[in-house]
FIBA-493796 format. One line per 3 residues: their letters; for each residue x, y, z of N, C-alpha, C. Coordinates in steps of 0.001 Angstrom, whole numbers, always signed. Last residue first. Layout:
<atoms>
a> X:Y:Z:X:Y:Z:X:Y:Z ~ ...
</atoms>
This chain:
<atoms>
skl> +10837:-21521:+4375:+9848:-21556:+3657:+8739:-21680:+4558 ~ +13230:-18708:+4785:+12843:-19909:+5330:+11377:-20138:+4801 ~ +15483:-17272:+2486:+14437:-17351:+3340:+13652:-18552:+3791
tvt> +18690:-16094:+2017:+17810:-17145:+1825:+16691:-16915:+3044 ~ +19774:-13044:+308:+19346:-13488:+1331:+18416:-14680:+1187 ~ +23033:-12503:-1236:+21736:-12992:-1368:+21086:-13748:-156
kgt> +24844:-9498:-178:+24683:-10860:-444:+23147:-11233:-833 ~ +25103:-6964:+518:+25773:-7126:-742:+25679:-8771:-990 ~ +23728:-5713:+2385:+25082:-6839:+2682:+25872:-7199:+1564
kfs> +22248:-4197:+1283:+22901:-3403:+2498:+24123:-4354:+2628 ~ +20533:-5768:-108:+21476:-4724:-861:+22512:-4065:+278 ~ +19816:-7862:+1862:+20465:-7919:+633:+21265:-6839:+92
kel> +17914:-6199:+3398:+19236:-6855:+3928:+20228:-7389:+2804 ~ +16091:-5508:+1623:+16929:-4387:+2079:+18195:-4954:+2846 ~ +14978:-7935:+1089:+15649:-7143:-190:+16379:-6107:+625
afi> +13797:-8211:+3473:+14981:-9162:+3227:+15355:-8557:+1948 ~ +11652:-6375:+3711:+12929:-6344:+4638:+14160:-7185:+4271 ~ +10355:-7388:+1619:+10904:-6022:+1545:+12072:-5908:+2502
tky> +9203:-9565:+2625:+10110:-9511:+1534:+10840:-8382:+1352 ~ +7906:-8551:+4726:+8921:-9539:+4970:+10010:-9805:+3911 ~ +5950:-7228:+3317:+7061:-6639:+3926:+8101:-7495:+4482
tkl> +4587:-9198:+1807:+4912:-8098:+1228:+6181:-7533:+2089 ~ +3529:-10869:+4115:+4564:-11386:+3132:+5025:-10585:+2399 ~ +1716:-9007:+5374:+2790:-9537:+6154:+3801:-10120:+5372
aek> -107:-8200:+3722:+1069:-7306:+3742:+2142:-7687:+4463 ~ -2038:-10442:+4053:-1103:-10283:+2740:-7:-9026:+2789 ~ -2732:-9612:+6459:-2212:-10904:+6345:-1359:-10994:+5158
fss> -3652:-7087:+6157:-2559:-7220:+6837:-1964:-8668:+6682 ~ -5216:-6841:+2937:-5246:-7389:+4327:-3844:-7249:+4811 ~ -6533:-5827:+516:-5294:-5348:+1035:-5076:-5763:+2244
hpe> -10024:-5815:+1907:-9030:-5736:+583:-7654:-5398:+1169 ~ -10587:-7910:+4719:-10677:-6531:+4007:-9822:-6792:+2719 ~ -12459:-10717:+5418:-11097:-10192:+5151:-11143:-8818:+4516
rnn> -15562:-10324:+7210:-14577:-10762:+6091:-13201:-10043:+6350 ~ -18138:-9034:+8315:-17193:-9897:+9094:-15923:-10738:+8028 ~ -19387:-7128:+7284:-19689:-8620:+7068:-18882:-9510:+7592
vis> -18728:-4860:+8376:-19867:-4736:+8587:-20368:-6356:+8359 ~ -15647:-5015:+8056:-16325:-4819:+9471:-17642:-5307:+9160 ~ -15641:-5092:+5018:-15206:-6427:+5993:-15528:-6123:+7340
dvf> -16796:-2776:+4395:-17428:-3879:+4319:-16916:-5246:+4956 ~ -14713:-1053:+4915:-15930:-962:+5737:-16808:-2382:+5509 ~ -12712:-2303:+3055:-12728:-2133:+4366:-13860:-2150:+5299
gkv> -14055:-1692:+640:-13671:-2821:+1246:-13486:-3010:+2483 ~ -14133:+1306:+808:-15416:+577:+754:-15243:-1017:+1199 ~ -11338:+1703:+310:-12020:+2234:+1994:-13510:+1547:+1776
lyd> -11149:+753:-1879:-10177:+152:-678:-10982:+607:+406 ~ -12475:+2282:-3606:-12763:+798:-3684:-12166:+52:-2577 ~ -11561:+4843:-3103:-13167:+4431:-2829:-13182:+2949:-2795
fph> -9278:+4936:-3956:-9253:+4676:-2717:-10873:+4641:-2442 ~ -7533:+4735:-6608:-8888:+4066:-6278:-9157:+3883:-4853 ~ -5783:+7756:-7526:-5800:+6417:-6972:-7123:+5937:-6570
hav> -5972:+10399:-7947:-6156:+9627:-8917:-6317:+8134:-8422 ~ -5390:+11973:-5512:-7006:+11835:-6000:-7216:+10961:-6984 ~ -2688:+11377:-5305:-3574:+10417:-4529:-4969:+10634:-5192
dgd> -1013:+11361:-8368:-1583:+12124:-7622:-2662:+11380:-6944 ~ +691:+10089:-10395:+801:+9921:-8952:+126:+10771:-7990 ~ -570:+7942:-12722:-617:+9247:-12171:-330:+9387:-10691
day> -1217:+5474:-13831:-86:+6118:-14475:-145:+7755:-14071 ~ -2587:+2577:-13576:-1704:+3417:-12760:-688:+4197:-13209 ~ -5611:+2790:-15706:-4373:+2293:-15375:-3653:+3164:-14394
tgp> -8748:+2455:-16255:-7821:+3308:-16058:-6744:+2600:-15459 ~ -10022:-153:-18779:-9976:+459:-17236:-8682:+1735:-17366 ~ -9370:-3050:-20869:-9761:-1655:-20490:-9622:-1197:-18964
iqv> -6306:-3592:-22404:-6953:-4026:-21226:-7958:-2854:-20625 ~ -5849:-3979:-25793:-5705:-2777:-24865:-6709:-3634:-23603 ~ -3756:-6361:-27391:-5142:-5957:-27250:-5374:-5143:-25959
apq> -1421:-6919:-29838:-1933:-6561:-28669:-3105:-6092:-28408 ~ -1884:-9874:-32216:-1911:-8427:-32079:-2196:-7860:-30618 ~ -441:-13075:-31373:-1645:-12134:-31659:-1040:-10709:-31692
kkn> +1863:-15467:-32669:+1579:-14289:-31679:+252:-13481:-32135 ~ +1337:-18773:-33128:+1307:-17369:-33731:+1050:-16330:-32604 ~ +1104:-21467:-32668:+2287:-20926:-32248:+2521:-19566:-32926
gkm> -2058:-20870:-30928:-1198:-21960:-31679:+110:-21389:-31503 ~ -1925:-17794:-30483:-3072:-18537:-30891:-2098:-19804:-31762 ~ -1092:-15733:-27408:-739:-16680:-28490:-1797:-17616:-29141
kfl> -1290:-12271:-26877:-1597:-13634:-26572:-1021:-14557:-27845 ~ -1064:-9594:-24856:-426:-10346:-25712:-706:-11773:-25515 ~ -2659:-6893:-23618:-2440:-8600:-23442:-1975:-8572:-24922
knd> -1683:-3801:-21445:-1710:-4589:-23054:-1835:-6051:-22806 ~ -791:-1928:-19513:-2242:-2434:-20027:-2483:-2964:-20973 ~ +2035:-3655:-18864:+1456:-2685:-18481:-224:-3061:-18601
via> +1910:-6508:-20701:+2785:-5526:-20427:+1836:-4231:-20290 ~ +1495:-9899:-20734:+1029:-8532:-20467:+1975:-7762:-20292 ~ +1343:-12858:-22624:+2316:-11764:-21836:+1148:-10593:-21443
grs> +1147:-16430:-23577:+989:-14856:-23666:+1909:-14085:-22776 ~ +1192:-18845:-22347:+494:-18846:-23628:+375:-17345:-23990 ~ +2918:-18906:-20091:+3095:-19769:-21075:+2356:-19864:-22382
gmi> +3722:-15324:-19366:+3107:-16575:-19018:+3028:-17544:-20244 ~ +4989:-12469:-17800:+5232:-13399:-18738:+4595:-14834:-18456 ~ +4160:-9419:-16792:+3996:-10814:-16795:+4167:-11451:-17743
qlh> +5006:-6245:-15853:+5186:-7078:-17022:+5080:-8503:-16380 ~ +4409:-2711:-15191:+4055:-4158:-14809:+4139:-5056:-16137 ~ +5309:+351:-13729:+5380:-705:-14813:+5230:-2130:-14285
fky> +4077:+3074:-13386:+3989:+1897:-12641:+4198:+862:-13784 ~ +5308:+6472:-13366:+5368:+5453:-14112:+5074:+4063:-13313 ~ +5230:+9966:-13562:+4971:+8869:-12559:+4673:+7616:-13450
pla> +7528:+11459:-15794:+6428:+11295:-14925:+5977:+10121:-14308 ~ +11303:+11513:-14964:+10009:+11051:-15898:+8609:+11149:-14911 ~ +13712:+11109:-13614:+13260:+12242:-14454:+12516:+11872:-15440
sel> +13638:+9414:-10504:+13562:+9420:-11939:+13064:+10383:-12531 ~ +13701:+9143:-7597:+14396:+10299:-8418:+14417:+10365:-9597 ~ +13256:+6714:-6775:+12235:+7997:-6459:+12993:+9158:-6874
ssg> +12507:+3357:-7896:+13570:+4778:-8101:+12640:+5716:-7881 ~ +12583:+131:-7894:+12057:+1358:-7176:+12946:+2387:-7403 ~ +11671:-2825:-8954:+12456:-1870:-9096:+11681:-596:-8347
vka> +11835:-6594:-9081:+11267:-5289:-8471:+12183:-4088:-8637 ~ +11079:-9665:-10801:+12156:-8635:-10667:+11110:-7143:-9917 ~ +10627:-13211:-10073:+10223:-11653:-10230:+11124:-10614:-9972
ieg> +10090:-16420:-11094:+11109:-15062:-11091:+10292:-13932:-11098 ~ +8977:-19482:-10483:+8676:-18330:-10744:+9822:-17378:-10408 ~ +9196:-21955:-8766:+10039:-21936:-9690:+9844:-20509:-10498
skf> +8110:-22572:-6124:+7395:-23205:-7432:+8270:-22893:-9045 ~ +9553:-20723:-4744:+9841:-22285:-4432:+9119:-23041:-5503 ~ +11086:-18040:-6466:+10070:-18542:-5641:+10510:-19992:-5728
rii> +13064:-15166:-6079:+13134:-16599:-6739:+11786:-17179:-5630 ~ +13528:-11749:-6991:+12827:-12525:-6141:+12644:-14059:-6681 ~ +15780:-9228:-7246:+15243:-10441:-7637:+14674:-11203:-6509
gav> +15748:-5636:-7395:+15714:-6769:-6707:+15162:-7883:-7322 ~ +16928:-2289:-7101:+16479:-3354:-7993:+16587:-4679:-7450 ~ +16534:+1090:-6332:+16484:-165:-5842:+16356:-1259:-6969
tpd> +17306:+4513:-5437:+17000:+3506:-6419:+17341:+2244:-6032 ~ +17804:+5932:-3247:+16471:+6293:-3766:+16231:+5075:-4817 ~ +19482:+5397:-192:+19523:+5204:-1521:+18032:+5032:-2334
ydf> +19012:+8306:+1847:+18965:+7011:+1669:+19023:+6487:+169 ~ +19099:+10915:+1891:+20075:+10364:+2889:+20016:+9047:+2956 ~ +18641:+13176:-918:+18374:+11896:-400:+19483:+11534:+669
dkr> +19360:+15578:-2033:+18370:+15696:-606:+18201:+14420:+49 ~ +20564:+16038:-4332:+21337:+15880:-2838:+20643:+15767:-1745 ~ +19959:+14191:-7621:+19405:+14900:-6360:+20554:+14961:-5226
rva> +20970:+12268:-9281:+20539:+13537:-9748:+20366:+14726:-8568 ~ +21717:+10013:-7799:+22294:+10550:-8800:+22048:+11991:-9153 ~ +21864:+8562:-4500:+21144:+9629:-5623:+22134:+10114:-6361
kts> +23231:+5204:-4760:+22992:+6693:-4097:+22289:+7395:-4977 ~ +21421:+1907:-5381:+22491:+3137:-5552:+22274:+4250:-5135 ~ +21420:-1483:-4390:+20821:-149:-4706:+21867:+816:-4940
lat> +20393:-4976:-4997:+21239:-3840:-5181:+20628:-2651:-5103 ~ +19327:-8290:-3971:+18990:-6904:-4610:+20505:-5810:-4532 ~ +17868:-11187:-3959:+19170:-10687:-4258:+18781:-9167:-4545
vsv> +16352:-13826:-2245:+16202:-12544:-2850:+17620:-12029:-2879 ~ +14671:-16957:-1879:+15810:-16173:-2020:+15282:-14922:-2575 ~ +12031:-18184:-1915:+13087:-18636:-1312:+14256:-18218:-1286
pvk> +8446:-17386:-1168:+9806:-16874:-1846:+10907:-17919:-1064 ~ +5606:-19036:-2363:+6699:-19012:-1140:+7874:-18622:-1766 ~ +2427:-17773:-3040:+3763:-18208:-3532:+4713:-18240:-2383
dfg> -64:-17064:-2030:+392:-18337:-1517:+1824:-18664:-2033 ~ -594:-14816:-3228:+258:-14587:-1899:+265:-16054:-1121 ~ +140:-14541:-6740:-677:-15205:-5586:+13:-15157:-4505
lmh> +658:-12958:-8751:+1034:-14216:-8790:+444:-15178:-7794 ~ -499:-10351:-8128:-705:-11014:-9556:-236:-12551:-9538 ~ +308:-9935:-5478:-981:-9965:-5623:-1474:-10334:-7194
yim> +3120:-10113:-5673:+2178:-11139:-4889:+884:-11130:-5430 ~ +3456:-7665:-7085:+4005:-9207:-7698:+3323:-10135:-6774 ~ +2580:-5838:-5760:+1934:-6196:-7012:+2221:-7584:-7413
dva> +4142:-5521:-3342:+2850:-6002:-3182:+2067:-6448:-4708 ~ +6226:-4552:-4785:+6258:-5893:-4484:+4968:-6153:-3925 ~ +5127:-2092:-5544:+5630:-2824:-6872:+5845:-4313:-6134
hcg> +4717:-638:-3102:+3511:-973:-4162:+3993:-2093:-5216 ~ +6991:-482:-2257:+6268:-1164:-1635:+4955:-1637:-2587 ~ +7971:+1853:-3451:+8460:+621:-3901:+7906:-479:-3382
gml> +7759:+3878:-1539:+7069:+3776:-2707:+7181:+2362:-3565 ~ +8873:+3944:+1107:+8290:+4998:+739:+7356:+4924:-605 ~ +10047:+1146:+1091:+8976:+1532:+2219:+8243:+2865:+1533
lss> +11879:+1481:-825:+10862:+294:-901:+10039:+727:-240 ~ +13503:+3425:+20:+13006:+3458:-1128:+11872:+2629:-1414 ~ +12749:+4067:+3479:+13801:+3784:+2298:+12930:+3753:+1145
gat> +11794:+6392:+5669:+12122:+4533:+5862:+13491:+4274:+4896 ~ +10852:+8479:+6246:+10606:+7970:+4890:+10753:+6553:+4912 ~ +12026:+9543:+8334:+10661:+9866:+8156:+10170:+9005:+7126
akk> +14721:+8716:+8578:+14303:+8711:+9585:+12584:+9099:+9438 ~ +15611:+9122:+5907:+15547:+7971:+6322:+14685:+7697:+7636 ~ +14121:+11854:+3696:+15034:+11265:+4954:+14621:+9876:+5266
ckw> +12510:+12264:+1565:+13842:+12120:+1238:+14769:+11676:+2661 ~ +10435:+13089:+2664:+10190:+11816:+1843:+11526:+11611:+1228 ~ +10648:+15390:+4023:+10299:+14225:+4843:+10265:+12803:+4063
agi> +10658:+17436:+1841:+11639:+17111:+2497:+11704:+15730:+3208 ~ +9453:+16676:-1471:+9084:+16736:+0:+10255:+16452:+947 ~ +8923:+14498:-3992:+9124:+15887:-3663:+8723:+15951:-2147
veh> +9630:+11583:-6264:+9205:+12192:-4967:+9690:+13567:-4461 ~ +9191:+10554:-9219:+10131:+11387:-8446:+9415:+11983:-7299 ~ +8983:+7008:-9999:+8315:+8421:-9248:+9420:+9254:-8757
wyd> +8299:+4010:-10477:+9307:+5079:-11008:+8515:+6430:-10530 ~ +8264:+891:-9630:+7635:+1948:-9318:+8616:+3039:-9419 ~ +7615:-2149:-11494:+8582:-1016:-11110:+7597:+325:-10589
aei> +7606:-5608:-11431:+6890:-4624:-11297:+7884:-3257:-10724 ~ +7728:-8588:-13541:+8258:-7379:-13069:+7303:-6421:-12765 ~ +7545:-12261:-13675:+6939:-11016:-13430:+7673:-9529:-13160
yyp> +7228:-15556:-15265:+8150:-14456:-14790:+7249:-12927:-14650 ~ +5394:-17204:-15397:+6773:-17893:-14978:+7656:-16483:-14553 ~ +1928:-18106:-15413:+2857:-17232:-15204:+4356:-17723:-14715
agi> +497:-20205:-17659:+969:-20044:-16495:+2195:-18994:-16291 ~ -1761:-18405:-19571:-1251:-19671:-19163:-778:-19440:-17792 ~ -3165:-16043:-20086:-1802:-16043:-20669:-1138:-17421:-20104
skk> -5696:-16376:-18831:-5421:-16004:-20285:-4147:-16101:-20891 ~ -6588:-17681:-16509:-5646:-18412:-17343:-5223:-17830:-18790 ~ -8290:-16273:-15050:-9190:-17233:-16193:-7907:-18038:-17108
dll> -6617:-15067:-13521:-7443:-16124:-12852:-8158:-16827:-13916 ~ -5820:-13261:-15499:-4830:-14301:-14698:-5573:-15533:-14084 ~ -7936:-11732:-15785:-7366:-12536:-16842:-6444:-13520:-16179
kri> -8297:-10833:-13193:-9309:-11420:-13744:-8743:-12328:-15037 ~ -5912:-8817:-12900:-6081:-10033:-12188:-6906:-11131:-12588 ~ -6654:-7173:-15054:-5376:-8085:-15391:-5563:-9382:-14572
nrl> -8449:-5839:-13898:-8894:-6631:-14954:-7929:-7497:-15151 ~ -7243:-4545:-11655:-8338:-5495:-11452:-8639:-6448:-12657 ~ -5786:-2962:-13473:-5249:-3725:-12923:-6107:-4834:-12077
apy> -7853:-1244:-14483:-7181:-1892:-15472:-6629:-3267:-15090 ~ -8789:-120:-11965:-9839:-877:-13130:-8976:-1639:-13977 ~ -6396:-131:-9090:-7074:+323:-10473:-7781:-538:-11406
yrv> -5987:-1750:-6991:-7254:-1666:-7473:-7808:-733:-8409 ~ -3040:-1553:-6704:-3646:-2756:-7255:-5026:-2865:-7600 ~ -2599:+611:-5413:-2471:+624:-6694:-2960:-546:-7549
vhc> -2897:+488:-2454:-3979:+1017:-3175:-3751:+844:-4743 ~ -2345:-465:-11:-1742:-778:-1245:-2661:-583:-2414 ~ -2814:+174:+2997:-3202:+975:+1660:-2344:+521:+422
vaf> -3983:-2748:+4857:-2806:-1648:+4473:-3101:-1222:+2985 ~ -6421:-3493:+7509:-6152:-3328:+5915:-4811:-2470:+5765 ~ -7856:-5518:+9794:-6743:-4652:+9613:-6296:-4773:+8064
ktk> -10443:-6120:+12130:-10078:-5834:+10601:-8737:-4999:+10455 ~ -9359:-7879:+14918:-10147:-6702:+14354:-9610:-7035:+12855 ~ -7987:-9553:+16855:-9061:-10113:+16115:-9914:-8998:+15347
aer> -6160:-9177:+19039:-7285:-7941:+18894:-8388:-8524:+17703 ~ -4352:-11258:+18461:-4983:-10883:+19567:-6123:-10095:+19723 ~ -3200:-10647:+15764:-3833:-11867:+16246:-4672:-11966:+17516
hlk> -2353:-7899:+15990:-3385:-8228:+15364:-4004:-9739:+15700 ~ -250:-8248:+17763:-1333:-7655:+18295:-2508:-7853:+17482 ~ +1551:-9872:+16174:+1021:-10359:+17508:-59:-9792:+17842
eli> +1956:-8187:+14040:+1377:-9492:+13739:+788:-9769:+15179 ~ +3074:-5917:+15288:+1797:-5687:+14545:+1132:-7094:+14591 ~ +5577:-7127:+15918:+4730:-6473:+17088:+3191:-6581:+16648
gle> +6654:-7714:+13578:+6525:-8892:+14465:+5366:-8491:+15416 ~ +7047:-5076:+12411:+5897:-6175:+12016:+5707:-7189:+12656 ~ +9084:-4351:+14135:+7764:-3721:+14403:+6700:-4758:+13671
ket> +11112:-6165:+13357:+10695:-6316:+14568:+9522:-5471:+14875 ~ +11438:-5196:+10724:+11114:-6551:+10837:+10548:-6650:+12278 ~ +10605:-1691:+10281:+11399:-2817:+10654:+10698:-4345:+10821
fcv> +8543:+410:+9689:+9872:+528:+9188:+10775:-789:+9395 ~ +5103:-133:+8746:+6081:-144:+9752:+7597:+74:+8791 ~ +3472:-120:+6280:+2917:-384:+7799:+3660:+29:+8826
pke> +4052:+2959:+4080:+4291:+1715:+4707:+3702:+1445:+6221 ~ +699:+3071:+3297:+1948:+2441:+3505:+2899:+3433:+3755 ~ -2056:+3711:+6041:-1400:+4001:+4715:-49:+3401:+4730
vll> -4347:+1356:+7532:-3108:+2043:+7625:-2572:+2409:+5979 ~ -7078:+884:+9101:-6736:+1051:+7719:-5436:+2070:+7741 ~ -8368:-1210:+11600:-7605:-318:+11286:-7321:-298:+9771
hkg> -10494:-1212:+14575:-10317:-1770:+13214:-9266:-788:+12667 ~ -9251:-1673:+17873:-10073:-848:+17116:-9613:-1685:+15456 ~ -8004:-2322:+20256:-9099:-3178:+19684:-9975:-2601:+18600
lkl> -6156:-1119:+21531:-7448:-720:+21940:-8699:-1478:+21466 ~ -4087:-2343:+20445:-4013:-2756:+21662:-5607:-2007:+22388 ~ -4362:-1226:+17658:-4656:-2807:+17927:-4974:-3093:+19493
ahe> -3681:+1490:+18155:-5097:+1032:+17715:-5472:-479:+18176 ~ -1179:+1275:+18927:-2055:+1774:+19881:-3358:+1248:+19541 ~ -63:+343:+16350:+210:-361:+17538:-885:-49:+18750
aie> -721:+2675:+14803:-1280:+1155:+14592:-997:+418:+15640 ~ +1129:+4590:+15853:-633:+4869:+15947:-1119:+3357:+15402 ~ +3624:+3490:+15424:+3082:+3679:+16960:+1563:+3899:+16885
fhh> +3720:+3162:+12674:+3809:+1976:+13676:+3135:+2282:+15109 ~ +3404:+5624:+11510:+2480:+4779:+11347:+2293:+3519:+12272 ~ +5218:+7696:+11546:+4173:+7989:+12829:+3341:+6372:+12525
hsi> +6762:+7723:+9429:+7210:+7089:+10593:+6446:+7299:+11774 ~ +4727:+8625:+7184:+5411:+7511:+7363:+5822:+6867:+8841 ~ +2498:+10842:+8458:+3648:+10906:+7622:+3983:+9366:+8383
scv> -1067:+9499:+8580:+30:+10786:+8880:+1430:+10322:+8016 ~ -3175:+8122:+8495:-2837:+8826:+7380:-1762:+9956:+7671 ~ -5030:+5622:+9263:-3706:+6221:+9807:-3164:+6936:+8634
sva> -8127:+5320:+10717:-7646:+5499:+9115:-6105:+6274:+9672 ~ -9893:+3194:+12600:-8957:+4354:+12559:-8382:+4333:+10945 ~ -13171:+2609:+14198:-12049:+2359:+13154:-11215:+3559:+13120
did> -14728:+3158:+16200:-14840:+1871:+15904:-13555:+1399:+14948 ~ -15453:+5468:+18684:-14554:+5498:+17510:-14356:+3620:+17354 ~ -17102:+5981:+20983:-17664:+5809:+19636:-16893:+5873:+18360
pad> -15119:+6044:+22936:-15660:+4851:+22980:-16617:+4980:+21703 ~ -11919:+7516:+22334:-13271:+7588:+22623:-14195:+6339:+22324 ~ -9212:+7072:+22000:-9711:+6236:+23393:-11321:+6467:+23386
mas> -8499:+8445:+19850:-8739:+7253:+19653:-9275:+6474:+20727 ~ -7877:+11239:+21422:-9124:+10903:+20127:-9537:+9564:+19959 ~ -5982:+10346:+22772:-7130:+10540:+23323:-8460:+10384:+22347
kwd> -4328:+10050:+20708:-4370:+8875:+21708:-5612:+9220:+22194 ~ -3991:+12627:+19265:-4602:+11422:+18531:-4899:+10081:+19484 ~ -4501:+15834:+20176:-3948:+14311:+20732:-4477:+13236:+20020
sei> -5973:+17660:+18984:-4669:+17913:+18670:-3988:+16596:+19307 ~ -9055:+17246:+17078:-8285:+17015:+18182:-6950:+17223:+17926 ~ -12284:+17751:+16186:-10869:+18048:+15678:-10078:+18096:+17048
rvn> -15340:+15965:+15507:-14317:+16609:+16705:-12728:+16750:+15862 ~ -18075:+16937:+13511:-16624:+16092:+13578:-15722:+16711:+14689 ~ -20248:+17750:+12814:-20176:+17438:+13811:-18721:+16709:+14279
kls> -19790:+18657:+9722:-20383:+19584:+10667:-20006:+19082:+12201 ~ -18135:+18587:+7287:-18169:+17528:+8535:-18779:+18267:+9804 ~ -17650:+19343:+4435:-18881:+19650:+5190:-19236:+18859:+6333
fke> -15050:+19021:+3543:-16242:+18078:+3208:-17463:+18269:+3958 ~ -13996:+21645:+4131:-13871:+21046:+2772:-15220:+20190:+2531 ~ -14220:+21586:+7002:-14983:+22553:+6221:-14993:+22166:+4880
aia> -12267:+19343:+7500:-13572:+19343:+8000:-14502:+20174:+7168 ~ -9906:+20790:+6322:-10327:+19281:+5676:-11936:+19132:+6170 ~ -9608:+22858:+7978:-9831:+22995:+6654:-10472:+21810:+5864
nar> -8859:+21390:+10460:-10204:+22431:+10396:-10615:+22483:+9100 ~ -6615:+20309:+9694:-7670:+19477:+10223:-8781:+20212:+9989 ~ -4960:+22641:+9325:-5179:+21579:+8180:-6414:+20766:+8382
elq> -4938:+23663:+11835:-5373:+24411:+10925:-6050:+23527:+9664 ~ -3751:+21452:+13003:-4921:+21761:+13425:-5410:+22568:+12600 ~ -1089:+21955:+11912:-1859:+20339:+11881:-3531:+20847:+12108
sss> -224:+24257:+12808:-373:+23877:+11418:-1326:+22836:+11072 ~ +69:+23724:+15551:-1117:+24738:+15085:-1173:+24616:+13517 ~ +530:+20258:+16771:+1165:+21667:+16193:+141:+22598:+15639
kra> +1357:+17374:+17752:+809:+18564:+18194:+1111:+19788:+17531 ~ +1003:+14782:+15127:+1711:+15418:+16296:+965:+16904:+16426 ~ -1301:+14192:+14169:-172:+12892:+14287:+616:+13543:+15387
cai> -4348:+15441:+14869:-3211:+15278:+14175:-2269:+14298:+14728 ~ -7670:+13809:+13819:-6657:+14112:+14980:-5307:+14401:+14293 ~ -11076:+13939:+13394:-9782:+14029:+12842:-8846:+14545:+13612
srv> -13869:+11937:+14072:-12954:+12803:+14512:-11704:+12815:+13730 ~ -15953:+10743:+12643:-16370:+11365:+13960:-15160:+12220:+14523 ~ -16922:+9917:+9442:-16097:+10220:+10230:-16370:+11330:+11378
ear> -18988:+6888:+9391:-18897:+8229:+9195:-17847:+8839:+9940 ~ -20454:+4229:+7140:-19227:+4766:+8283:-19355:+6220:+8080 ~ -21754:+3872:+5365:-22088:+2961:+6375:-21172:+3479:+7453
gdr> -21011:+5421:+3067:-22489:+5801:+3889:-22471:+4928:+5180 ~ -19389:+5730:+932:-19809:+4390:+1439:-21016:+4352:+2196 ~ -18916:+8502:+685:-19469:+7667:-238:-19978:+6364:-68
iyg> -17627:+8893:+3474:-18716:+9525:+3062:-19504:+9010:+2033 ~ -15318:+7391:+2981:-16237:+6811:+4086:-17427:+7492:+3673 ~ -13926:+8365:+602:-14423:+6935:+559:-15119:+6552:+1831
kih> -13489:+10748:+1778:-14334:+10835:+490:-14987:+9469:+579 ~ -11312:+10025:+3729:-12775:+10723:+4239:-13822:+10744:+2973 ~ -9509:+9185:+2214:-10157:+8385:+3050:-11478:+8796:+3483
egs> -8639:+11664:+924:-9023:+10445:+125:-10027:+9399:+909 ~ -7810:+13207:+2885:-9098:+13441:+2199:-9702:+12415:+1285 ~ -5491:+11913:+3646:-6644:+11922:+4539:-7922:+12313:+3686
vwg> -3393:+12627:+1824:-4211:+11673:+1709:-5353:+11393:+2538 ~ -2571:+15196:+2572:-2938:+14997:+1489:-3968:+13776:+1412 ~ -3400:+15315:+6264:-2608:+15541:+5213:-3351:+15385:+3908
pgv> -3859:+14870:+9491:-4696:+15771:+8359:-3829:+16044:+7062 ~ -3900:+12001:+11147:-3149:+12886:+10118:-3821:+13741:+9204 ~ -6497:+9922:+11493:-5343:+10419:+12002:-4191:+10956:+11079
vla> -9794:+9823:+11911:-8767:+9823:+10675:-7622:+10620:+11340 ~ -12179:+7323:+12896:-11114:+8428:+13432:-10024:+8432:+12250 ~ -15374:+6260:+12567:-14148:+6484:+12198:-13121:+7664:+12704
gik> -18187:+4191:+13455:-17436:+5575:+13791:-15996:+5543:+13463 ~ -20286:+2894:+11673:-19128:+2742:+11852:-18656:+4184:+12286 ~ -23843:+3059:+12390:-22772:+3489:+11506:-21466:+3402:+12132
kmg> -26558:+816:+12719:-25545:+1765:+13424:-24247:+2082:+12501 ~ -29249:+769:+10140:-27900:+87:+10735:-26830:+1390:+11678 ~ -32252:+2179:+10992:-31253:+1950:+10173:-29839:+1256:+10728
m> -35463:+1345:+12137:-34188:+1833:+12296:-33215:+1779:+11348
</atoms>
């Protein structure tokens, strides 16, 4: 007899849900048993049925009520793929039921919600991952390996920027998108910790934001720039602009004591001489289409964490630091003051 498959529920039959489903199918150790609407509507039901047909999910249940879908005893894991403002409520319910959880970014909208999820996760003792998928592009995984090998020495400055023009009414409204950092800039904040190390302790943040310049449909400031100072001396700069008039651009720059990395290029020192740039192999994060993102790697890591009882890729434990920093940055640009963080 083969291993019992993990039963997965996908909540929110939208664009990104197809990438989660593909990940489960390709992994093979899990199967999608249910696709549920994040809200009851005929259009969501139509999309759910279309997705099931697209991926030839013959025995999948299509359900209008995600809560009753989640209650089913054959559901072990939940993928939350809804519009952002539904994430917290769905994740909260899943944790209360003791389900494993893979949540699209952002995990929640407020520090209070983050604290609730932290407490529930501690009690549930299930696997909980957040889809900060950008860090898993092959080139970015190779950069992480270069840092592990001390290829540029000790990093002392890092910047990560999420520049992307987001299109869609819900993405421009605070009630449904949250903010610039929550809508997309969270990838940049996550990248700073992923590259420097989640053991780094931030001591203060300072941030500025600006109202929309090109477009009139944002009801929150779509452009944010922030500085993070760490206890061990490193400085980080993070930026997020959701109305930028350029193709999707994820900018990464890391300065080290013996070299530097700029996007997917490595610059090293040999003695006191600067060496020519070397291309870092692998696909880089240069496309906003979710089909371009490495969801297979993320979903496989999530399934593997359940099967082998280990921490998943992009764990909630790591996300805690990312989102606490985001909420501090938001407090800074709203108050116009530097925010000091507790060690």
